Biopython code that builds the backbone (N, CA, C, O; Angstrom):
import numpy as np
from Bio.PDB.StructureBuilder import StructureBuilder

atoms = [
    (1, "UNK", "N", (82.729, 133.960, 72.607)),
    (1, "UNK", "CA", (82.054, 133.054, 71.694)),
    (1, "UNK", "C", (81.767, 131.733, 72.388)),
    (1, "UNK", "O", (82.234, 131.469, 73.496)),
    (2, "UNK", "N", (80.999, 130.930, 71.715)),
    (2, "UNK", "CA", (80.665, 129.632, 72.281)),
    (2, "UNK", "C", (80.586, 128.602, 71.160)),
    (2, "UNK", "O", (80.781, 128.907, 69.984)),
    (3, "UNK", "N", (80.299, 127.402, 71.562)),
    (3, "UNK", "CA", (80.163, 126.316, 70.599)),
    (3, "UNK", "C", (79.017, 125.432, 71.084)),
    (3, "UNK", "O", (78.886, 125.182, 72.282)),
    (4, "UNK", "N", (78.198, 124.965, 70.165)),
    (4, "UNK", "CA", (77.050, 124.147, 70.558)),
    (4, "UNK", "C", (77.325, 122.665, 70.297)),
    (4, "UNK", "O", (78.266, 122.293, 69.596)),
    (5, "UNK", "N", (76.474, 121.849, 70.884)),
    (5, "UNK", "CA", (76.586, 120.410, 70.642)),
    (5, "UNK", "C", (76.335, 120.107, 69.166)),
    (5, "UNK", "O", (76.948, 119.199, 68.605)),
    (6, "UNK", "N", (75.436, 120.864, 68.536)),
    (6, "UNK", "CA", (75.183, 120.666, 67.108)),
    (6, "UNK", "C", (76.410, 121.011, 66.274)),
    (6, "UNK", "O", (76.733, 120.304, 65.319)),
    (7, "UNK", "N", (77.106, 122.113, 66.638)),
    (7, "UNK", "CA", (78.339, 122.484, 65.935)),
    (7, "UNK", "C", (79.348, 121.343, 66.000)),
    (7, "UNK", "O", (79.959, 120.976, 64.996)),
    (8, "UNK", "N", (79.509, 120.790, 67.198)),
    (8, "UNK", "CA", (80.476, 119.708, 67.409)),
    (8, "UNK", "C", (80.075, 118.451, 66.645)),
    (8, "UNK", "O", (80.907, 117.834, 65.979)),
    (9, "UNK", "N", (78.807, 118.073, 66.739)),
    (9, "UNK", "CA", (78.331, 116.864, 66.053)),
    (9, "UNK", "C", (78.485, 117.006, 64.542)),
    (9, "UNK", "O", (78.910, 116.067, 63.869)),
    (10, "UNK", "N", (78.143, 118.170, 64.011)),
    (10, "UNK", "CA", (78.280, 118.392, 62.573)),
    (10, "UNK", "C", (79.731, 118.316, 62.126)),
    (10, "UNK", "O", (80.029, 117.733, 61.083)),
    (11, "UNK", "N", (80.640, 118.902, 62.907)),
    (11, "UNK", "CA", (82.064, 118.839, 62.576)),
    (11, "UNK", "C", (82.557, 117.390, 62.592)),
    (11, "UNK", "O", (83.267, 116.962, 61.682)),
    (12, "UNK", "N", (82.181, 116.651, 63.614)),
    (12, "UNK", "CA", (82.632, 115.260, 63.742)),
    (12, "UNK", "C", (82.116, 114.420, 62.579)),
    (12, "UNK", "O", (82.850, 113.607, 62.016)),
    (13, "UNK", "N", (80.865, 114.618, 62.227)),
    (13, "UNK", "CA", (80.288, 113.851, 61.114)),
    (13, "UNK", "C", (80.892, 114.268, 59.772)),
    (13, "UNK", "O", (81.321, 113.423, 58.987)),
    (14, "UNK", "N", (80.920, 115.554, 59.523)),
    (14, "UNK", "CA", (81.309, 116.062, 58.211)),
    (14, "UNK", "C", (82.815, 116.098, 58.004)),
    (14, "UNK", "O", (83.330, 115.508, 57.054)),
    (15, "UNK", "N", (83.514, 116.783, 58.884)),
    (15, "UNK", "CA", (84.947, 116.991, 58.691)),
    (15, "UNK", "C", (85.798, 115.795, 59.097)),
    (15, "UNK", "O", (86.846, 115.541, 58.503)),
    (16, "UNK", "N", (85.347, 115.063, 60.105)),
    (16, "UNK", "CA", (86.118, 113.900, 60.544)),
    (16, "UNK", "C", (85.589, 112.602, 59.929)),
    (16, "UNK", "O", (86.181, 111.539, 60.114)),
    (17, "UNK", "N", (84.481, 112.689, 59.201)),
    (17, "UNK", "CA", (83.977, 111.539, 58.454)),
    (17, "UNK", "C", (83.414, 110.408, 59.286)),
    (17, "UNK", "O", (83.497, 109.246, 58.888)),
    (18, "UNK", "N", (82.844, 110.726, 60.430)),
    (18, "UNK", "CA", (82.268, 109.682, 61.282)),
    (18, "UNK", "C", (80.821, 109.445, 60.864)),
    (18, "UNK", "O", (79.992, 110.352, 60.923)),
    (19, "UNK", "N", (80.532, 108.235, 60.447)),
    (19, "UNK", "CA", (79.190, 107.897, 59.985)),
    (19, "UNK", "C", (78.365, 107.198, 61.062)),
    (19, "UNK", "O", (77.149, 107.074, 60.922)),
    (20, "UNK", "N", (79.007, 106.742, 62.128)),
    (20, "UNK", "CA", (78.290, 106.082, 63.216)),
    (20, "UNK", "C", (77.347, 107.087, 63.874)),
    (20, "UNK", "O", (77.637, 108.282, 63.909)),
    (21, "UNK", "N", (76.218, 106.602, 64.396)),
    (21, "UNK", "CA", (75.330, 107.520, 65.117)),
    (21, "UNK", "C", (76.033, 108.044, 66.371)),
    (21, "UNK", "O", (76.643, 107.281, 67.120)),
    (22, "UNK", "N", (75.936, 109.347, 66.585)),
    (22, "UNK", "CA", (76.523, 109.945, 67.790)),
    (22, "UNK", "C", (75.500, 110.876, 68.428)),
    (22, "UNK", "O", (74.690, 111.504, 67.747)),
    (23, "UNK", "N", (75.562, 110.945, 69.740)),
    (23, "UNK", "CA", (74.739, 111.901, 70.467)),
    (23, "UNK", "C", (75.615, 112.564, 71.520)),
    (23, "UNK", "O", (76.834, 112.387, 71.514)),
    (24, "UNK", "N", (75.017, 113.311, 72.405)),
    (24, "UNK", "CA", (75.771, 114.100, 73.381)),
    (24, "UNK", "C", (76.632, 113.242, 74.302)),
    (24, "UNK", "O", (77.649, 113.717, 74.807)),
    (25, "UNK", "N", (76.246, 111.997, 74.529)),
    (25, "UNK", "CA", (76.963, 111.139, 75.479)),
    (25, "UNK", "C", (77.763, 110.010, 74.826)),
    (25, "UNK", "O", (78.314, 109.165, 75.532)),
    (26, "UNK", "N", (77.836, 109.981, 73.512)),
    (26, "UNK", "CA", (78.629, 108.962, 72.819)),
    (26, "UNK", "C", (80.101, 109.129, 73.187)),
    (26, "UNK", "O", (80.634, 110.237, 73.125)),
    (27, "UNK", "N", (80.752, 108.048, 73.566)),
    (27, "UNK", "CA", (82.177, 108.085, 73.917)),
    (27, "UNK", "C", (82.996, 108.137, 72.631)),
    (27, "UNK", "O", (83.121, 107.145, 71.914)),
    (28, "UNK", "N", (83.543, 109.301, 72.361)),
    (28, "UNK", "CA", (84.239, 109.527, 71.097)),
    (28, "UNK", "C", (85.608, 108.870, 71.053)),
    (28, "UNK", "O", (85.954, 108.211, 70.073)),
    (29, "UNK", "N", (86.381, 109.048, 72.104)),
    (29, "UNK", "CA", (87.751, 108.529, 72.123)),
    (29, "UNK", "C", (87.822, 107.175, 72.815)),
    (29, "UNK", "O", (88.406, 106.237, 72.271)),
    (30, "UNK", "N", (87.246, 107.057, 73.994)),
    (30, "UNK", "CA", (87.309, 105.758, 74.673)),
    (30, "UNK", "C", (86.471, 104.714, 73.945)),
    (30, "UNK", "O", (86.682, 103.516, 74.131)),
    (31, "UNK", "N", (85.519, 105.154, 73.113)),
    (31, "UNK", "CA", (84.716, 104.236, 72.309)),
    (31, "UNK", "C", (85.353, 103.904, 70.970)),
    (31, "UNK", "O", (84.818, 103.093, 70.214)),
    (32, "UNK", "N", (86.498, 104.526, 70.666)),
    (32, "UNK", "CA", (87.236, 104.216, 69.450)),
    (32, "UNK", "C", (86.761, 104.929, 68.184)),
    (32, "UNK", "O", (87.244, 104.618, 67.095)),
    (33, "UNK", "N", (85.829, 105.874, 68.297)),
    (33, "UNK", "CA", (85.369, 106.595, 67.107)),
    (33, "UNK", "C", (86.413, 107.586, 66.604)),
    (33, "UNK", "O", (86.579, 107.761, 65.397)),
    (34, "UNK", "N", (87.112, 108.230, 67.529)),
    (34, "UNK", "CA", (88.141, 109.211, 67.163)),
    (34, "UNK", "C", (89.492, 108.784, 67.716)),
    (34, "UNK", "O", (89.573, 108.026, 68.683)),
    (35, "UNK", "N", (90.558, 109.287, 67.082)),
    (35, "UNK", "CA", (91.916, 108.970, 67.533)),
    (35, "UNK", "C", (92.690, 110.266, 67.760)),
    (35, "UNK", "O", (92.118, 111.355, 67.708)),
    (36, "UNK", "N", (93.987, 110.143, 68.010)),
    (36, "UNK", "CA", (94.806, 111.321, 68.331)),
    (36, "UNK", "C", (94.903, 112.300, 67.162)),
    (36, "UNK", "O", (94.993, 113.508, 67.381)),
    (37, "UNK", "N", (94.886, 111.807, 65.944)),
    (37, "UNK", "CA", (94.921, 112.694, 64.781)),
    (37, "UNK", "C", (93.611, 113.489, 64.714)),
    (37, "UNK", "O", (93.617, 114.688, 64.437)),
    (38, "UNK", "N", (92.513, 112.818, 64.966)),
    (38, "UNK", "CA", (91.215, 113.491, 65.013)),
    (38, "UNK", "C", (91.189, 114.544, 66.113)),
    (38, "UNK", "O", (90.582, 115.603, 65.953)),
    (39, "UNK", "N", (91.845, 114.252, 67.222)),
    (39, "UNK", "CA", (91.874, 115.185, 68.356)),
    (39, "UNK", "C", (92.482, 116.518, 67.942)),
    (39, "UNK", "O", (91.976, 117.573, 68.323)),
    (40, "UNK", "N", (93.553, 116.481, 67.172)),
    (40, "UNK", "CA", (94.203, 117.716, 66.732)),
    (40, "UNK", "C", (93.233, 118.542, 65.893)),
    (40, "UNK", "O", (93.117, 119.751, 66.095)),
    (41, "UNK", "N", (92.543, 117.910, 64.962)),
    (41, "UNK", "CA", (91.562, 118.614, 64.131)),
    (41, "UNK", "C", (90.416, 119.160, 64.969)),
    (41, "UNK", "O", (89.959, 120.281, 64.744)),
    (42, "UNK", "N", (89.953, 118.380, 65.926)),
    (42, "UNK", "CA", (88.860, 118.800, 66.792)),
    (42, "UNK", "C", (89.259, 120.011, 67.634)),
    (42, "UNK", "O", (88.486, 120.959, 67.767)),
    (43, "UNK", "N", (90.450, 119.979, 68.193)),
    (43, "UNK", "CA", (90.920, 121.107, 69.006)),
    (43, "UNK", "C", (91.057, 122.365, 68.149)),
    (43, "UNK", "O", (90.677, 123.452, 68.586)),
    (44, "UNK", "N", (91.589, 122.233, 66.951)),
    (44, "UNK", "CA", (91.710, 123.381, 66.045)),
    (44, "UNK", "C", (90.337, 123.964, 65.748)),
    (44, "UNK", "O", (90.156, 125.181, 65.789)),
    (45, "UNK", "N", (89.368, 123.102, 65.450)),
    (45, "UNK", "CA", (88.003, 123.553, 65.192)),
    (45, "UNK", "C", (87.439, 124.303, 66.396)),
    (45, "UNK", "O", (86.872, 125.385, 66.245)),
    (46, "UNK", "N", (87.593, 123.734, 67.581)),
    (46, "UNK", "CA", (87.068, 124.353, 68.803)),
    (46, "UNK", "C", (87.699, 125.720, 69.026)),
    (46, "UNK", "O", (86.999, 126.691, 69.315)),
    (47, "UNK", "N", (89.012, 125.798, 68.894)),
    (47, "UNK", "CA", (89.690, 127.064, 69.111)),
    (47, "UNK", "C", (89.230, 128.133, 68.122)),
    (47, "UNK", "O", (89.016, 129.284, 68.501)),
    (48, "UNK", "N", (89.079, 127.754, 66.868)),
    (48, "UNK", "CA", (88.656, 128.721, 65.851)),
    (48, "UNK", "C", (87.186, 129.102, 66.006)),
    (48, "UNK", "O", (86.842, 130.281, 65.926)),
    (49, "UNK", "N", (86.326, 128.128, 66.225)),
    (49, "UNK", "CA", (84.882, 128.377, 66.306)),
    (49, "UNK", "C", (84.504, 129.123, 67.585)),
    (49, "UNK", "O", (83.683, 130.040, 67.550)),
    (50, "UNK", "N", (85.100, 128.735, 68.711)),
    (50, "UNK", "CA", (84.717, 129.319, 69.998)),
    (50, "UNK", "C", (85.613, 130.483, 70.409)),
    (50, "UNK", "O", (85.293, 131.205, 71.354)),
    (51, "UNK", "N", (86.736, 130.676, 69.708)),
    (51, "UNK", "CA", (87.632, 131.763, 70.061)),
    (51, "UNK", "C", (88.314, 131.563, 71.406)),
    (51, "UNK", "O", (88.526, 132.516, 72.156)),
    (52, "UNK", "N", (88.654, 130.314, 71.702)),
    (52, "UNK", "CA", (89.323, 129.978, 72.965)),
    (52, "UNK", "C", (90.665, 129.314, 72.664)),
    (52, "UNK", "O", (90.954, 128.944, 71.526)),
    (53, "UNK", "N", (91.466, 129.173, 73.700)),
    (53, "UNK", "CA", (92.718, 128.436, 73.589)),
    (53, "UNK", "C", (92.622, 127.210, 74.491)),
    (53, "UNK", "O", (92.368, 127.330, 75.689)),
    (54, "UNK", "N", (92.825, 126.045, 73.914)),
    (54, "UNK", "CA", (92.797, 124.794, 74.670)),
    (54, "UNK", "C", (94.215, 124.521, 75.162)),
    (54, "UNK", "O", (95.148, 124.388, 74.369)),
    (55, "UNK", "N", (94.358, 124.443, 76.465)),
    (55, "UNK", "CA", (95.654, 124.144, 77.066)),
    (55, "UNK", "C", (95.935, 122.643, 76.970)),
    (55, "UNK", "O", (95.034, 121.829, 77.174)),
    (56, "UNK", "N", (97.182, 122.272, 76.660)),
    (56, "UNK", "CA", (97.510, 120.838, 76.567)),
    (56, "UNK", "C", (97.114, 120.044, 77.812)),
    (56, "UNK", "O", (96.689, 118.893, 77.707)),
    (57, "UNK", "N", (97.250, 120.651, 78.979)),
    (57, "UNK", "CA", (96.912, 119.943, 80.221)),
    (57, "UNK", "C", (95.404, 119.695, 80.355)),
    (57, "UNK", "O", (94.982, 118.874, 81.169)),
    (58, "UNK", "N", (94.593, 120.402, 79.559)),
    (58, "UNK", "CA", (93.142, 120.222, 79.600)),
    (58, "UNK", "C", (92.655, 119.129, 78.651)),
    (58, "UNK", "O", (91.478, 118.768, 78.680)),
    (59, "UNK", "N", (93.536, 118.605, 77.820)),
    (59, "UNK", "CA", (93.146, 117.576, 76.850)),
    (59, "UNK", "C", (93.122, 116.223, 77.570)),
    (59, "UNK", "O", (94.097, 115.471, 77.575)),
    (60, "UNK", "N", (91.973, 115.954, 78.171)),
    (60, "UNK", "CA", (91.759, 114.729, 78.937)),
    (60, "UNK", "C", (90.453, 114.077, 78.481)),
    (60, "UNK", "O", (89.617, 114.722, 77.849)),
    (61, "UNK", "N", (90.287, 112.809, 78.805)),
    (61, "UNK", "CA", (89.015, 112.152, 78.505)),
    (61, "UNK", "C", (87.872, 112.837, 79.231)),
    (61, "UNK", "O", (86.764, 112.918, 78.701)),
    (62, "UNK", "N", (88.121, 113.324, 80.421)),
    (62, "UNK", "CA", (87.074, 114.018, 81.183)),
    (62, "UNK", "C", (86.522, 115.211, 80.397)),
    (62, "UNK", "O", (85.319, 115.469, 80.428)),
    (63, "UNK", "N", (87.386, 115.930, 79.702)),
    (63, "UNK", "CA", (86.971, 117.120, 78.957)),
    (63, "UNK", "C", (86.579, 116.845, 77.510)),
    (63, "UNK", "O", (85.825, 117.626, 76.928)),
    (64, "UNK", "N", (87.065, 115.762, 76.913)),
    (64, "UNK", "CA", (86.917, 115.584, 75.467)),
    (64, "UNK", "C", (86.314, 114.257, 75.015)),
    (64, "UNK", "O", (86.316, 113.979, 73.816)),
    (65, "UNK", "N", (85.802, 113.432, 75.913)),
    (65, "UNK", "CA", (85.330, 112.117, 75.465)),
    (65, "UNK", "C", (83.913, 112.136, 74.899)),
    (65, "UNK", "O", (83.549, 111.240, 74.137)),
    (66, "UNK", "N", (83.114, 113.129, 75.251)),
    (66, "UNK", "CA", (81.754, 113.220, 74.705)),
    (66, "UNK", "C", (81.496, 114.636, 74.215)),
    (66, "UNK", "O", (82.186, 115.578, 74.605)),
    (67, "UNK", "N", (80.509, 114.771, 73.371)),
    (67, "UNK", "CA", (80.128, 116.101, 72.896)),
    (67, "UNK", "C", (79.669, 116.960, 74.071)),
    (67, "UNK", "O", (79.985, 118.148, 74.131)),
    (68, "UNK", "N", (78.934, 116.371, 74.995)),
    (68, "UNK", "CA", (78.462, 117.117, 76.165)),
    (68, "UNK", "C", (79.636, 117.614, 77.011)),
    (68, "UNK", "O", (79.621, 118.751, 77.481)),
    (69, "UNK", "N", (80.652, 116.769, 77.208)),
    (69, "UNK", "CA", (81.786, 117.192, 78.027)),
    (69, "UNK", "C", (82.627, 118.250, 77.316)),
    (69, "UNK", "O", (83.190, 119.130, 77.967)),
    (70, "UNK", "N", (82.717, 118.174, 75.996)),
    (70, "UNK", "CA", (83.449, 119.194, 75.241)),
    (70, "UNK", "C", (82.729, 120.532, 75.365)),
    (70, "UNK", "O", (83.360, 121.559, 75.614)),
    (71, "UNK", "N", (81.418, 120.521, 75.195)),
    (71, "UNK", "CA", (80.650, 121.759, 75.307)),
    (71, "UNK", "C", (80.800, 122.369, 76.707)),
    (71, "UNK", "O", (80.983, 123.579, 76.840)),
    (72, "UNK", "N", (80.722, 121.542, 77.736)),
    (72, "UNK", "CA", (80.876, 122.029, 79.113)),
    (72, "UNK", "C", (82.273, 122.603, 79.331)),
    (72, "UNK", "O", (82.426, 123.646, 79.966)),
    (73, "UNK", "N", (83.280, 121.933, 78.812)),
    (73, "UNK", "CA", (84.657, 122.427, 78.939)),
    (73, "UNK", "C", (84.801, 123.798, 78.280)),
    (73, "UNK", "O", (85.351, 124.723, 78.878)),
    (74, "UNK", "N", (84.307, 123.926, 77.051)),
    (74, "UNK", "CA", (84.431, 125.201, 76.336)),
    (74, "UNK", "C", (83.664, 126.295, 77.084)),
    (74, "UNK", "O", (84.142, 127.424, 77.186)),
    (75, "UNK", "N", (82.492, 125.971, 77.600)),
    (75, "UNK", "CA", (81.722, 126.943, 78.396)),
    (75, "UNK", "C", (82.522, 127.405, 79.600)),
    (75, "UNK", "O", (82.443, 128.572, 79.985)),
    (76, "UNK", "N", (83.287, 126.512, 80.197)),
    (76, "UNK", "CA", (84.067, 126.867, 81.395)),
    (76, "UNK", "C", (85.206, 127.836, 81.067)),
    (76, "UNK", "O", (85.744, 128.483, 81.965)),
    (77, "UNK", "N", (85.575, 127.941, 79.793)),
    (77, "UNK", "CA", (86.650, 128.838, 79.377)),
    (77, "UNK", "C", (86.150, 130.261, 79.136)),
    (77, "UNK", "O", (86.948, 131.198, 79.097)),
    (78, "UNK", "N", (84.840, 130.431, 78.976)),
    (78, "UNK", "CA", (84.276, 131.772, 78.708)),
    (78, "UNK", "C", (84.385, 132.680, 79.904)),
    (78, "UNK", "O", (83.960, 133.834, 79.843)),
]
sb = StructureBuilder()
sb.init_structure("model")
sb.init_model(0)
sb.init_chain("A")
sb.init_seg("    ")
for serial, (resi, resn, name, xyz) in enumerate(atoms, 1):
    if name == "N":
        sb.init_residue(resn, " ", resi, " ")
    sb.init_atom(name, np.array(xyz, "f"), 0.0, 1.0, " ", f" {name:<3s}", serial, name[0])
structure = sb.get_structure()
């Protein structure tokens, strides 16, 4: 399975309640839009939607700070 940037953006807007404009390169965590509690929900969504397992050691800003980097990370797990 996979996950798209639209899937991620919709989840962030709808389920995490982010009303700020976001695009593929918006800094989600380093920009202060999401926090550690949001991260847990985001990882659960990714694992369920994409059918992957996110390893704790992979939870880094490099992999999770933007929608584009999250999509690339999930693609690398396929």
